LUMTIPA-604374 format. One record per atom (N, C-alpha, C): x, y, z; residue in three letters; residue number from 0. Coordinates in Angstrom, 2 decimals, always signed. Layout:
<rs>
> X / Y / Z / res / n
> X / Y / Z / Ala / NUM
...
</rs>
This chain:
<rs>
> X / Y / Z / res / n
> +0.84 / -1.18 / +0.00 / Thr / 0
> +0.00 / +0.00 / +0.00 / Thr / 0
> +0.88 / +1.24 / +0.00 / Thr / 0
> +0.59 / +2.16 / -0.89 / Met / 1
> +1.38 / +3.37 / -0.98 / Met / 1
> +1.03 / +4.31 / +0.17 / Met / 1
> +2.02 / +4.99 / +0.69 / Ala / 2
> +1.82 / +5.92 / +1.79 / Ala / 2
> +1.51 / +7.31 / +1.27 / Ala / 2
> +0.90 / +8.12 / +2.13 / Leu / 3
> +0.53 / +9.48 / +1.77 / Leu / 3
> +1.76 / +10.30 / +1.38 / Leu / 3
> +2.92 / +9.98 / +1.95 / Glu / 4
> +4.14 / +10.75 / +1.67 / Glu / 4
> +4.69 / +10.53 / +0.27 / Glu / 4
> +4.27 / +9.48 / -0.41 / Asp / 5
> +4.84 / +9.13 / -1.70 / Asp / 5
> +3.93 / +9.56 / -2.85 / Asp / 5
> +4.14 / +10.77 / -3.39 / Pro / 6
> +3.24 / +11.20 / -4.46 / Pro / 6
> +3.51 / +10.43 / -5.75 / Pro / 6
> +2.47 / +10.30 / -6.53 / Ile / 7
> +2.56 / +9.68 / -7.86 / Ile / 7
> +2.48 / +10.82 / -8.86 / Ile / 7
> +3.37 / +10.80 / -9.85 / Gly / 8
> +3.34 / +11.82 / -10.88 / Gly / 8
> +2.30 / +11.48 / -11.94 / Gly / 8
> +1.55 / +12.49 / -12.35 / Leu / 9
> +0.58 / +12.34 / -13.44 / Leu / 9
> +0.91 / +13.38 / -14.49 / Leu / 9
> +1.21 / +12.93 / -15.70 / Gln / 10
> +1.48 / +13.84 / -16.80 / Gln / 10
> +0.44 / +13.61 / -17.89 / Gln / 10
> -0.32 / +14.67 / -18.18 / Val / 11
> -1.34 / +14.62 / -19.21 / Val / 11
> -0.87 / +15.55 / -20.33 / Val / 11
> -0.59 / +14.97 / -21.50 / Asn / 12
> -0.08 / +15.74 / -22.64 / Asn / 12
> -1.21 / +16.23 / -23.52 / Asn / 12
> -1.04 / +17.43 / -24.09 / Gly / 13
> -2.02 / +17.96 / -25.02 / Gly / 13
> -2.85 / +19.08 / -24.40 / Gly / 13
> -3.82 / +19.57 / -25.16 / Pro / 14
> -4.65 / +20.70 / -24.71 / Pro / 14
> -5.34 / +20.41 / -23.38 / Pro / 14
> -5.20 / +21.31 / -22.44 / Gly / 15
> -5.80 / +21.14 / -21.12 / Gly / 15
> -5.02 / +20.23 / -20.20 / Gly / 15
> -3.89 / +19.76 / -20.66 / Gly / 16
> -3.08 / +18.84 / -19.87 / Gly / 16
> -2.22 / +19.57 / -18.87 / Gly / 16
> -1.31 / +18.83 / -18.29 / Gly / 17
> -0.39 / +19.39 / -17.31 / Gly / 17
> +0.27 / +18.29 / -16.52 / Gly / 17
> +0.92 / +18.70 / -15.44 / Gln / 18
> +1.61 / +17.76 / -14.56 / Gln / 18
> +1.13 / +17.98 / -13.14 / Gln / 18
> +0.88 / +16.87 / -12.44 / Trp / 19
> +0.42 / +16.95 / -11.06 / Trp / 19
> +1.07 / +15.86 / -10.24 / Trp / 19
> +1.16 / +16.11 / -8.96 / Glu / 20
> +1.52 / +15.08 / -7.99 / Glu / 20
> +0.23 / +14.65 / -7.32 / Glu / 20
> -0.01 / +13.34 / -7.32 / Leu / 21
> -1.17 / +12.78 / -6.65 / Leu / 21
> -0.72 / +12.17 / -5.34 / Leu / 21
> -1.42 / +12.51 / -4.28 / Phe / 22
> -1.12 / +11.93 / -2.98 / Phe / 22
> -2.19 / +10.89 / -2.69 / Phe / 22
> -1.75 / +9.70 / -2.34 / Val / 23
> -2.68 / +8.60 / -2.17 / Val / 23
> -2.61 / +8.05 / -0.75 / Val / 23
> -3.73 / +7.52 / -0.33 / Glu / 24
> -3.83 / +6.84 / +0.95 / Glu / 24
> -4.69 / +5.61 / +0.70 / Glu / 24
> -4.19 / +4.45 / +1.06 / Asn / 25
> -4.90 / +3.19 / +0.79 / Asn / 25
> -5.27 / +3.06 / -0.68 / Asn / 25
> -4.33 / +3.44 / -1.55 / Asn / 26
> -4.48 / +3.36 / -3.01 / Asn / 26
> -5.61 / +4.23 / -3.56 / Asn / 26
> -6.01 / +5.24 / -2.81 / Arg / 27
> -7.03 / +6.19 / -3.28 / Arg / 27
> -6.42 / +7.59 / -3.30 / Arg / 27
> -6.60 / +8.34 / -4.40 / Pro / 28
> -6.09 / +9.71 / -4.42 / Pro / 28
> -6.88 / +10.57 / -3.43 / Pro / 28
> -6.14 / +11.27 / -2.57 / Val / 29
> -6.78 / +12.12 / -1.56 / Val / 29
> -6.44 / +13.59 / -1.73 / Val / 29
> -5.40 / +13.89 / -2.50 / Ala / 30
> -5.00 / +15.28 / -2.73 / Ala / 30
> -4.11 / +15.34 / -3.96 / Ala / 30
> -3.97 / +16.53 / -4.52 / Phe / 31
> -3.06 / +16.70 / -5.64 / Phe / 31
> -2.45 / +18.09 / -5.57 / Phe / 31
> -1.32 / +18.24 / -6.27 / Arg / 32
> -0.61 / +19.52 / -6.32 / Arg / 32
> -0.05 / +19.66 / -7.73 / Arg / 32
> -0.17 / +20.85 / -8.33 / Pro / 33
> +0.37 / +21.05 / -9.68 / Pro / 33
> +1.89 / +20.85 / -9.71 / Pro / 33
> +2.38 / +20.30 / -10.80 / Gly / 34
> +3.81 / +20.12 / -11.01 / Gly / 34
> +4.28 / +18.74 / -10.57 / Gly / 34
> +5.52 / +18.46 / -10.91 / Leu / 35
> +6.17 / +17.20 / -10.52 / Leu / 35
> +7.43 / +17.54 / -9.74 / Leu / 35
> +7.67 / +16.81 / -8.67 / Ser / 36
> +8.89 / +17.02 / -7.89 / Ser / 36
> +9.74 / +15.75 / -7.97 / Ser / 36
> +10.98 / +15.83 / -7.51 / Pro / 37
> +11.84 / +14.64 / -7.48 / Pro / 37
> +11.29 / +13.55 / -6.56 / Pro / 37
> +10.29 / +13.87 / -5.74 / Arg / 38
> +9.70 / +12.87 / -4.84 / Arg / 38
> +8.81 / +11.89 / -5.60 / Arg / 38
> +8.44 / +12.21 / -6.84 / Cys / 39
> +7.60 / +11.31 / -7.65 / Cys / 39
> +8.48 / +10.22 / -8.25 / Cys / 39
> +8.44 / +9.05 / -7.66 / His / 40
> +9.23 / +7.92 / -8.16 / His / 40
> +8.41 / +7.01 / -9.06 / His / 40
> +7.12 / +7.29 / -9.16 / Gln / 41
> +6.24 / +6.53 / -10.04 / Gln / 41
> +5.44 / +7.53 / -10.86 / Gln / 41
> +5.32 / +7.27 / -12.14 / Leu / 42
> +4.66 / +8.22 / -13.04 / Leu / 42
> +3.63 / +7.54 / -13.92 / Leu / 42
> +2.56 / +8.27 / -14.19 / Ile / 43
> +1.51 / +7.85 / -15.12 / Ile / 43
> +1.49 / +8.87 / -16.25 / Ile / 43
> +1.58 / +8.40 / -17.48 / Tyr / 44
> +1.55 / +9.27 / -18.66 / Tyr / 44
> +0.34 / +8.93 / -19.52 / Tyr / 44
> -0.34 / +9.95 / -20.01 / Leu / 45
> -1.41 / +9.77 / -20.98 / Leu / 45
> -1.70 / +11.09 / -21.64 / Leu / 45
> -2.48 / +11.07 / -22.74 / Asn / 46
> -2.80 / +12.34 / -23.38 / Asn / 46
> -4.16 / +12.84 / -22.91 / Asn / 46
> -4.44 / +14.10 / -23.23 / Ala / 47
> -5.65 / +14.76 / -22.73 / Ala / 47
> -6.92 / +14.07 / -23.24 / Ala / 47
> -6.91 / +13.59 / -24.48 / Asp / 48
> -8.08 / +12.92 / -25.02 / Asp / 48
> -8.37 / +11.63 / -24.26 / Asp / 48
> -7.33 / +10.85 / -23.99 / Thr / 49
> -7.51 / +9.61 / -23.22 / Thr / 49
> -8.01 / +9.92 / -21.82 / Thr / 49
> -7.45 / +10.95 / -21.19 / Phe / 50
> -7.87 / +11.32 / -19.84 / Phe / 50
> -9.34 / +11.72 / -19.82 / Phe / 50
> -9.76 / +12.46 / -20.83 / Ser / 51
> -11.16 / +12.86 / -20.94 / Ser / 51
> -12.08 / +11.65 / -21.12 / Ser / 51
> -11.68 / +10.73 / -22.00 / Arg / 52
> -12.50 / +9.53 / -22.23 / Arg / 52
> -12.56 / +8.65 / -20.99 / Arg / 52
> -11.46 / +8.60 / -20.22 / Leu / 53
> -11.48 / +7.86 / -18.96 / Leu / 53
> -12.44 / +8.51 / -17.98 / Leu / 53
> -12.39 / +9.82 / -17.89 / Gly / 54
> -13.28 / +10.55 / -16.98 / Gly / 54
> -14.74 / +10.39 / -17.33 / Gly / 54
> -15.01 / +10.25 / -18.62 / Glu / 55
> -16.39 / +10.06 / -19.08 / Glu / 55
> -16.80 / +8.59 / -19.07 / Glu / 55
> -15.86 / +7.73 / -18.63 / Arg / 56
> -16.08 / +6.28 / -18.53 / Arg / 56
> -16.38 / +5.64 / -19.89 / Arg / 56
> -15.83 / +6.22 / -20.96 / Gln / 57
> -16.00 / +5.63 / -22.30 / Gln / 57
> -15.03 / +4.47 / -22.52 / Gln / 57
> -13.94 / +4.47 / -21.76 / Val / 58
> -12.92 / +3.42 / -21.84 / Val / 58
> -12.47 / +3.10 / -20.42 / Val / 58
> -11.79 / +1.96 / -20.27 / Thr / 59
> -11.25 / +1.60 / -18.95 / Thr / 59
> -9.74 / +1.84 / -18.94 / Thr / 59
> -9.20 / +1.99 / -17.76 / Val / 60
> -7.76 / +2.15 / -17.61 / Val / 60
> -7.04 / +0.92 / -18.17 / Val / 60
> -7.57 / -0.27 / -17.88 / Gln / 61
> -6.93 / -1.50 / -18.38 / Gln / 61
> -6.89 / -1.53 / -19.91 / Gln / 61
> -7.99 / -1.13 / -20.57 / Asp / 62
> -8.01 / -1.09 / -22.03 / Asp / 62
> -6.96 / -0.12 / -22.55 / Asp / 62
> -6.89 / +1.05 / -21.95 / Cys / 63
> -5.92 / +2.07 / -22.39 / Cys / 63
> -4.49 / +1.60 / -22.17 / Cys / 63
> -4.26 / +0.90 / -21.09 / Leu / 64
> -2.93 / +0.37 / -20.80 / Leu / 64
> -2.54 / -0.67 / -21.85 / Leu / 64
> -3.47 / -1.56 / -22.19 / Arg / 65
> -3.20 / -2.58 / -23.21 / Arg / 65
> -2.92 / -1.96 / -24.57 / Arg / 65
> -3.60 / -0.86 / -24.88 / Arg / 66
> -3.43 / -0.20 / -26.18 / Arg / 66
> -2.24 / +0.77 / -26.20 / Arg / 66
> -1.58 / +0.93 / -25.07 / Gly / 67
> -0.45 / +1.85 / -25.01 / Gly / 67
> -0.86 / +3.30 / -24.87 / Gly / 67
> -2.13 / +3.56 / -24.53 / Gln / 68
> -2.62 / +4.93 / -24.38 / Gln / 68
> -2.35 / +5.46 / -22.98 / Gln / 68
> -2.05 / +4.57 / -22.05 / Val / 69
> -1.62 / +4.93 / -20.70 / Val / 69
> -0.31 / +4.20 / -20.47 / Val / 69
> +0.70 / +4.92 / -19.99 / Thr / 70
> +1.99 / +4.33 / -19.69 / Thr / 70
> +2.31 / +4.61 / -18.23 / Thr / 70
> +2.85 / +3.61 / -17.54 / Val / 71
> +3.27 / +3.80 / -16.16 / Val / 71
> +4.73 / +3.39 / -16.05 / Val / 71
> +5.45 / +4.10 / -15.20 / Glu / 72
> +6.87 / +3.75 / -14.99 / Glu / 72
> +7.28 / +4.19 / -13.61 / Glu / 72
> +8.39 / +3.63 / -13.16 / Gly / 73
> +8.95 / +4.04 / -11.88 / Gly / 73
> +9.67 / +2.92 / -11.18 / Gly / 73
> +10.37 / +3.32 / -10.12 / Lys / 74
> +11.06 / +2.31 / -9.33 / Lys / 74
> +10.08 / +1.71 / -8.34 / Lys / 74
> +10.32 / +0.47 / -7.98 / Asp / 75
> +9.40 / -0.28 / -7.11 / Asp / 75
> +7.99 / -0.22 / -7.67 / Asp / 75
> +7.90 / -0.33 / -8.99 / Leu / 76
> +6.63 / -0.16 / -9.68 / Leu / 76
> +5.66 / -1.28 / -9.36 / Leu / 76
> +4.49 / -0.89 / -8.94 / Arg / 77
> +3.39 / -1.83 / -8.77 / Arg / 77
> +2.30 / -1.34 / -9.71 / Arg / 77
> +2.39 / -1.83 / -10.94 / Gln / 78
> +1.51 / -1.34 / -12.00 / Gln / 78
> +0.04 / -1.41 / -11.59 / Gln / 78
> -0.36 / -2.48 / -10.95 / Gln / 79
> -1.76 / -2.63 / -10.58 / Gln / 79
> -2.19 / -1.53 / -9.61 / Gln / 79
> -1.29 / -1.14 / -8.69 / Asp / 80
> -1.61 / -0.05 / -7.77 / Asp / 80
> -1.82 / +1.26 / -8.53 / Asp / 80
> -0.94 / +1.54 / -9.50 / Leu / 81
> -1.06 / +2.78 / -10.26 / Leu / 81
> -2.33 / +2.79 / -11.10 / Leu / 81
> -2.65 / +1.64 / -11.69 / Val / 82
> -3.88 / +1.52 / -12.47 / Val / 82
> -5.08 / +1.80 / -11.57 / Val / 82
> -5.05 / +1.24 / -10.37 / Gly / 83
> -6.14 / +1.46 / -9.42 / Gly / 83
> -6.28 / +2.91 / -9.02 / Gly / 83
> -5.16 / +3.58 / -8.80 / Val / 84
> -5.19 / +5.01 / -8.44 / Val / 84
> -5.80 / +5.83 / -9.58 / Val / 84
> -5.37 / +5.56 / -10.81 / Leu / 85
> -5.91 / +6.31 / -11.95 / Leu / 85
> -7.40 / +6.04 / -12.12 / Leu / 85
> -7.80 / +4.79 / -11.92 / Asp / 86
> -9.23 / +4.45 / -12.02 / Asp / 86
> -10.03 / +5.18 / -10.94 / Asp / 86
> -9.51 / +5.21 / -9.73 / Gln / 87
> -10.18 / +5.93 / -8.64 / Gln / 87
> -10.28 / +7.42 / -8.95 / Gln / 87
> -9.19 / +7.98 / -9.49 / Leu / 88
> -9.18 / +9.40 / -9.82 / Leu / 88
> -10.28 / +9.72 / -10.85 / Leu / 88
> -10.39 / +8.89 / -11.86 / Cys / 89
> -11.39 / +9.11 / -12.90 / Cys / 89
> -12.80 / +8.93 / -12.37 / Cys / 89
> -12.98 / +8.00 / -11.42 / Ser / 90
> -14.30 / +7.80 / -10.80 / Ser / 90
> -14.70 / +9.03 / -9.98 / Ser / 90
> -13.75 / +9.60 / -9.26 / Gln / 91
> -14.03 / +10.78 / -8.44 / Gln / 91
> -14.32 / +12.00 / -9.30 / Gln / 91
> -13.64 / +12.06 / -10.43 / Trp / 92
> -13.76 / +13.22 / -11.30 / Trp / 92
> -15.12 / +13.26 / -11.96 / Trp / 92
> -15.68 / +12.10 / -12.26 / Asn / 93
> -16.95 / +12.01 / -12.99 / Asn / 93
> -18.14 / +12.43 / -12.13 / Asn / 93
</rs>
């Protein structure tokens, strides 16, 4: 389980995109801050269109990951945890 102290980097490329640090507790995003710091050892990359479609629940995170529309990387990577965090974020956003 990721601790609150370990932010996850989120980079959304394209119009309306940006970079954020997501703070998670029990694999759920609880806060975010604009920008990326060296404390982000795990990163999620996607484009603005994919992020929008995820938020509208037109596609799933797993589908986007399989198609290469979502990329995750980092040390001590637990891909399933990052997928879960992104899915939770999109659920909260909707």
